[in-house]
N, C-alpha and C positions, 0 to 999 in steps of 0.2 A: 714857724709854729702859727698853726690856725685856731682862733679862735670865735666860737659863733653860737651869738644865745639871741633864742629868740622872744624873749622876753618880754615886758612892756618898760622895766629897767634895765634892759640887754645892754648900753652903755655902763651904767654903773657895776653891770657883773663884772663885764669885761678890766674896768679901769680895777674892781676887784684885787681880781683874778692877777693883772699886771704889778700889783703894790702889793700883794704876796708874797713878791719874789723879792725878799729882805736880804741883799748880798750887795758887799760894795766890789766887789770881784765881776757883776753881772750888771750890762745897764739891756736897755729894752727902746728897741727904734719899730715905729708903725710903718710900717713896706705899703701898706693901704688896705682898709680893713677890707676882710677881717685876718689877713696875712703879719704879723709882726716878726723882727728878728732879735736872737739875743745874743749880745756880743760878751765874749768872755776873757777876762784878761788874767794869765797866771802863769809862772813862769814853767808849769811841768803840764806837757799834753795831758798825763792821763788824770790830774786833778781837774784839768780847765773843763773835759768832756763829763767827768762825774759831775761838777756844778751844774754842767750844761743840763746835763739830765734829769738832775732831781728841780732846777727853777721850771721846768718844761713842764715836768711830771706836777710838780705842786699847782702851778697856773691853770693845766688840764682838768685838774682833780674840781678846783672851788668852783669851776665853768661847769661841770658834766653836774655837781651837787645843785647847781641854782637852774640845771635843764636846759643846758647849753650841750655846745661839742666842741673837742677839741683834737687836734692833732699835732705831732711835733713831726718836721721831717730835716732830716741832717744838711739835706742844700737843695736850692730852691730848683721848680724846675721850670 
């Protein structure tokens, strides 16, 4: 997932977006700004995919509301 904010408080916007992912099954790793990795633990593939997509959508929505931009990629290129 890529999250970008050009606001003066952009770091706080990104932190807010990542902390909005409120799930015990999902952890976030910084690959290197602006790229973040979401890791999901689940016994069911379909549930894991659903959790992953919902978490990414929540974080991206927070950044966009603050004037930034965000994208979700299934695999890193």
